[in-house]
C-alpha positions as CSV (number, residue, x, y, z in Angstrom):
1,X,-5.0,-4.3,20.1
2,X,-3.4,-1.2,22.8
3,X,-1.1,1.5,21.1
4,X,0.5,4.2,22.9
5,X,-0.8,7.5,23.2
6,X,1.5,9.3,20.2
7,X,0.8,6.4,17.6
8,X,-2.9,6.9,18.3
9,X,-2.2,10.7,17.7
10,X,-0.3,9.8,15.5
11,X,-3.2,7.4,13.6
12,X,-5.9,9.9,14.0
13,X,-4.2,12.5,11.6
14,X,-3.9,10.0,8.7
15,X,-8.0,8.5,8.3
16,X,-11.3,9.9,7.5
17,X,-14.2,11.0,8.9
18,X,-15.5,7.4,9.5
19,X,-11.7,6.5,10.8
20,X,-10.9,4.7,7.6
21,X,-7.9,5.4,6.1
22,X,-8.6,6.6,2.7
23,X,-5.0,7.3,1.3
24,X,-3.4,8.0,-1.4
25,X,0.4,5.7,-2.4
26,X,2.9,7.6,-4.2
27,X,5.7,6.3,-3.0
28,X,7.1,4.3,-6.3
29,X,10.5,4.3,-7.3
30,X,11.4,1.6,-9.4
31,X,7.7,1.3,-11.1
32,X,7.7,5.0,-11.7
33,X,11.3,5.6,-13.2
34,X,9.9,2.6,-16.1
35,X,7.2,4.3,-16.5
36,X,8.4,8.0,-16.7
37,X,11.1,6.6,-19.0
38,X,8.0,5.6,-21.5
39,X,6.5,8.8,-21.5
40,X,9.6,11.0,-21.8
41,X,12.8,9.7,-21.0
42,X,14.4,13.4,-20.8
43,X,12.0,13.9,-17.0
44,X,13.4,10.2,-15.8
45,X,15.4,11.8,-13.3
46,X,15.0,13.2,-9.5
47,X,13.7,16.9,-10.9
48,X,11.6,15.1,-13.0
49,X,9.9,12.9,-10.9
50,X,10.0,14.6,-8.2
51,X,8.0,17.5,-9.8
52,X,5.6,15.0,-10.5
53,X,5.3,13.8,-7.3
54,X,5.2,17.1,-6.2
55,X,1.9,17.9,-8.3
56,X,0.4,14.2,-7.6
57,X,0.5,15.5,-3.4
58,X,-0.7,18.8,-4.5
59,X,-3.9,18.5,-7.0
60,X,-5.1,15.3,-5.1
61,X,-4.6,15.2,-1.4
62,X,-7.7,17.9,-1.0
63,X,-9.4,14.4,-1.4
64,X,-7.1,11.8,0.1
65,X,-7.4,11.7,4.4
66,X,-3.2,10.7,4.1
67,X,-0.5,10.3,1.1
68,X,2.4,7.7,0.9
69,X,5.6,9.3,0.0
70,X,9.4,8.1,-0.3
71,X,12.7,10.2,0.6
72,X,14.1,9.4,-2.8
73,X,11.5,11.4,-5.0
74,X,9.2,13.0,-2.4
75,X,10.0,15.2,-0.7
76,X,8.7,18.2,-2.8
77,X,5.3,16.4,-2.7
78,X,5.3,16.3,1.5
79,X,5.6,20.0,1.2
80,X,3.0,20.3,-1.4
81,X,0.4,18.3,0.5
82,X,-3.0,19.3,2.0
83,X,-2.9,20.3,5.5
84,X,-5.7,18.4,6.3
85,X,-3.2,15.4,4.9
86,X,-1.2,12.8,7.0
87,X,2.1,11.5,5.9
88,X,3.5,7.9,5.7
89,X,7.0,8.2,4.7
90,X,8.7,4.9,2.9
91,X,11.9,3.7,4.8
92,X,12.8,0.8,2.5
93,X,14.7,0.6,-0.2
94,X,13.0,-0.3,-3.4
95,X,13.2,-3.3,-5.1
96,X,15.4,-5.9,-4.5
97,X,19.0,-8.0,-5.2
98,X,17.7,-10.3,-8.4
99,X,21.2,-12.1,-7.8
100,X,20.5,-12.8,-4.0
101,X,18.3,-15.4,-3.3
102,X,15.3,-14.1,-1.1
103,X,14.4,-11.6,-2.1
104,X,15.4,-9.8,1.3
105,X,14.5,-6.4,2.4
106,X,16.8,-3.3,3.2
107,X,16.7,0.0,4.1
108,X,17.3,3.8,2.7
109,X,21.0,4.2,3.3
110,X,20.8,8.0,5.0
111,X,17.1,7.4,6.8
112,X,16.3,6.4,10.1
113,X,12.9,6.3,12.2
114,X,13.9,9.7,13.9
115,X,14.8,11.4,10.2
116,X,11.3,10.6,9.3
117,X,9.6,11.7,12.1
118,X,11.3,15.0,11.9
119,X,10.2,14.9,8.1
120,X,7.2,15.7,9.5
121,X,5.6,12.4,8.9
122,X,2.7,10.7,11.1
123,X,3.7,6.6,10.1
124,X,6.4,5.0,8.5
125,X,5.7,2.1,6.2
126,X,8.2,-1.0,4.9
127,X,7.4,-3.0,2.1
128,X,8.3,-6.7,2.2
129,X,8.0,-9.5,-0.4
130,X,7.0,-12.6,1.3
131,X,6.9,-16.4,0.6
132,X,6.0,-18.2,3.4
133,X,6.7,-21.5,1.5
134,X,10.6,-20.3,1.2
135,X,13.7,-21.9,3.2
136,X,13.2,-20.5,6.6
137,X,16.5,-19.1,6.8
138,X,15.0,-16.5,4.4
139,X,12.2,-16.0,6.1
140,X,14.2,-16.4,9.9
141,X,16.0,-13.2,7.9
142,X,12.8,-11.3,7.1
143,X,11.2,-11.8,10.3
144,X,14.2,-10.2,12.2
145,X,14.3,-7.0,9.8
146,X,10.5,-6.4,10.7
147,X,10.9,-6.9,14.1
148,X,13.8,-4.4,14.1
149,X,11.5,-1.8,12.2
150,X,9.1,-2.4,14.8
151,X,10.7,-1.5,18.0
152,X,11.9,1.4,15.7
153,X,8.8,2.6,15.7
154,X,7.7,1.9,18.9
155,X,10.4,4.0,20.4
156,X,9.6,6.8,18.4
157,X,5.3,6.6,18.9
158,X,4.9,6.3,15.2
159,X,2.6,4.1,14.0
160,X,3.9,0.9,11.8
161,X,2.6,0.0,8.5
162,X,3.7,-3.3,6.7
163,X,3.4,-4.0,3.6
164,X,3.5,-7.6,2.4
165,X,4.0,-8.4,-1.4
166,X,3.7,-12.2,-1.8
167,X,5.2,-14.1,-4.2
168,X,6.4,-17.8,-4.8
169,X,10.0,-18.6,-5.1
170,X,9.9,-20.5,-8.0
171,X,7.0,-18.5,-10.3
172,X,8.0,-16.0,-11.8
173,X,4.6,-14.8,-12.9
174,X,2.9,-13.4,-10.4
175,X,0.0,-12.7,-12.5
176,X,-0.4,-16.1,-14.1
177,X,-2.6,-19.0,-13.4
178,X,-0.2,-21.0,-11.6
179,X,0.6,-18.8,-8.9
180,X,-2.9,-17.0,-9.2
181,X,-4.2,-20.7,-7.7
182,X,-1.5,-20.7,-4.7
183,X,-1.9,-16.4,-3.8
184,X,-5.3,-17.2,-1.2
185,X,-2.7,-19.4,1.0
186,X,0.2,-17.2,0.4
187,X,-1.3,-14.6,1.1
188,X,-3.1,-15.4,4.1
189,X,-1.0,-17.4,5.8
190,X,2.0,-14.5,5.5
191,X,-0.8,-12.4,8.0
192,X,-1.2,-14.8,10.5
193,X,2.9,-14.3,10.6
194,X,3.1,-10.8,11.5
195,X,0.0,-10.9,13.6
196,X,2.2,-12.2,16.2
197,X,2.0,-9.0,18.9
198,X,6.4,-9.1,18.9
199,X,6.2,-7.6,15.3
200,X,4.7,-4.1,16.4
201,X,2.8,-3.4,13.3
202,X,0.0,-1.8,13.7
203,X,-1.5,-1.6,10.3
204,X,-0.9,-4.0,7.5
205,X,-1.2,-3.0,4.1
206,X,-2.3,-6.6,1.9
207,X,-2.9,-7.7,-1.6
208,X,-6.4,-9.2,-2.3
209,X,-6.4,-13.2,-1.4
210,X,-7.9,-13.4,-5.0
211,X,-6.7,-12.2,-8.2
212,X,-9.9,-11.3,-9.2
213,X,-9.3,-11.8,-13.1
214,X,-9.6,-15.0,-12.2
215,X,-13.1,-15.3,-10.2
216,X,-16.3,-16.0,-11.4
217,X,-18.2,-13.0,-12.3
218,X,-14.8,-10.6,-12.7
219,X,-12.4,-12.5,-15.3
220,X,-13.4,-13.2,-18.5
221,X,-10.8,-15.5,-19.3
222,X,-10.3,-18.9,-17.4
223,X,-11.7,-19.2,-13.8
224,X,-10.4,-20.1,-11.2
225,X,-11.9,-19.4,-8.0
226,X,-16.1,-19.4,-8.3
227,X,-17.8,-16.7,-6.8
228,X,-18.9,-18.0,-3.3
229,X,-15.3,-19.4,-2.8
230,X,-13.6,-15.7,-3.4
231,X,-16.2,-14.6,-0.8
232,X,-14.9,-17.2,1.3
233,X,-10.8,-16.2,0.9
234,X,-11.7,-12.4,2.0
235,X,-13.4,-13.1,5.1
236,X,-10.6,-16.3,6.0
237,X,-8.3,-13.9,5.5
238,X,-10.1,-11.3,7.8
239,X,-10.3,-13.7,10.1
240,X,-7.1,-14.2,9.9
241,X,-6.1,-11.0,11.9
242,X,-6.8,-8.4,14.9
243,X,-5.0,-5.8,13.5
244,X,-5.8,-3.3,11.1
245,X,-5.8,-4.1,7.9
246,X,-6.0,-2.3,4.5
247,X,-5.8,-3.1,0.4
248,X,-3.1,-1.9,-1.8
249,X,-4.2,-1.6,-5.4
250,X,-1.8,-3.2,-7.4
251,X,-1.7,-1.7,-10.1
252,X,-5.2,-3.2,-11.2
253,X,-7.8,-0.4,-12.9
254,X,-9.3,2.4,-10.8
255,X,-12.8,0.3,-11.7
256,X,-11.5,-3.4,-10.4
257,X,-10.2,-2.1,-7.5
258,X,-13.4,0.0,-6.2
259,X,-15.1,-3.2,-7.2
260,X,-12.9,-5.6,-5.2
261,X,-13.1,-3.4,-2.1
262,X,-17.1,-3.8,-2.9
263,X,-16.7,-7.6,-2.7
264,X,-14.4,-7.6,0.0
265,X,-17.7,-5.8,2.0
266,X,-20.2,-8.7,0.8
267,X,-17.8,-11.2,1.8
268,X,-17.9,-10.0,5.3
269,X,-14.0,-8.6,5.3
270,X,-13.3,-6.1,7.8
271,X,-10.5,-4.0,6.7
272,X,-10.4,-0.7,6.8
273,X,-9.5,1.0,4.3
274,X,-6.9,1.4,1.5
275,X,-3.5,2.5,0.1
276,X,-3.8,3.4,-3.6
277,X,-1.5,4.2,-6.2
278,X,-1.4,3.9,-9.8
279,X,-5.0,3.1,-9.7
280,X,-5.6,6.4,-9.2
281,X,-2.9,8.6,-11.4
282,X,-1.2,6.1,-13.0
283,X,-2.4,7.9,-16.2
284,X,-0.7,11.4,-15.4
285,X,2.3,10.2,-16.3
286,X,2.0,10.0,-19.6
287,X,0.2,13.5,-19.8
288,X,3.0,14.6,-18.1
289,X,5.7,13.2,-21.0
290,X,3.8,15.7,-22.8
291,X,3.7,18.8,-20.4
292,X,3.1,19.8,-17.1
293,X,-0.1,21.8,-17.6
294,X,-1.7,18.8,-19.6
295,X,-0.9,16.4,-16.3
296,X,-2.6,19.2,-14.4
297,X,-5.4,18.9,-16.2
298,X,-5.9,15.3,-16.1
299,X,-5.0,15.0,-12.6
300,X,-7.8,17.9,-12.2
301,X,-10.2,15.8,-14.3
302,X,-9.8,11.7,-14.1
303,X,-7.4,11.8,-11.2
304,X,-9.9,13.8,-9.4
305,X,-13.0,11.4,-10.4
306,X,-10.8,8.2,-9.2
307,X,-9.9,9.3,-5.9
308,X,-13.5,11.1,-5.2
309,X,-15.6,7.7,-6.3
310,X,-13.4,5.7,-4.1
311,X,-13.7,7.6,-1.7
312,X,-17.4,7.1,-1.3
313,X,-16.9,3.1,-2.3
314,X,-14.4,3.3,1.2
315,X,-17.4,4.7,3.1
316,X,-19.9,2.4,1.9
317,X,-17.2,-0.7,3.0
318,X,-14.7,-0.4,5.1
319,X,-14.8,0.1,8.7
320,X,-12.8,2.3,11.5
321,X,-9.3,1.7,12.6
322,X,-10.1,2.2,15.9
323,X,-12.5,-0.3,16.2
324,X,-9.6,-2.8,16.5
325,X,-7.2,0.4,18.1
326,X,-7.6,2.0,21.8
327,X,-5.4,3.8,23.6
328,X,-2.9,2.7,26.3
């Protein structure tokens, strides 16, 4: 896959020495508000959440190849990041309208690709909720939306990260057994859709093709997939696209996320890194609710350990983005 000279240069700012993406994600907004409300309601505002993201950025980006932030709460985090850490900015509004069919995506009203570039970003990220089995009318709207952002990024020379979060319109519990049986098909088929060059996607941010809690040897309860079957799904996912793809942590524990990456490597997956969020810094939210000092101590102990040990796993398991991308 070939990209423009400017896109290629920006991608180089986002990777580690091995050419893999070892990025820290803290662009959460809706889920961040819920966590902060539980930790300390008085801090559940732009000032409090903004300060928390600033702390995470300043304390953890020395160990990350890049950081993903948002323009709502994350602008102080942009300035606080390590000088060697690249910057990815979210462009989509958080969540979706629960009263509207289809979980349709929306862009942040006061942001544009140009404004993201002016923020100093090296890439744009959007999140798309996608159900491969939903009505074609719904999915066609989503495809057109992905295209629009793709051509905006192309014109600006900014790499385009598309995060796909899969679901089933008829199943509410995405972590339960009923949906987990469908998950491999949902994840893999959606990747095939957006592998098309028409979307101008440079990096896919994707879920693991299986819920590891239902895999033999990982979960304590019901087992839906044998180890061999799960390995096959990871390989099938990797073979579904020639575009660089990275894994999202999806709120799982730091240890399970690292084991998932090792499992993907065993399967022969050629994934190109991670954008890891809550698995790295979740515990700091509760500490921040008590005091900034305690949050900083947590980030410099557990937080640092989470990201440093994750980096070691990425080094052993991920492949270089530039194995799949070359400059035009």
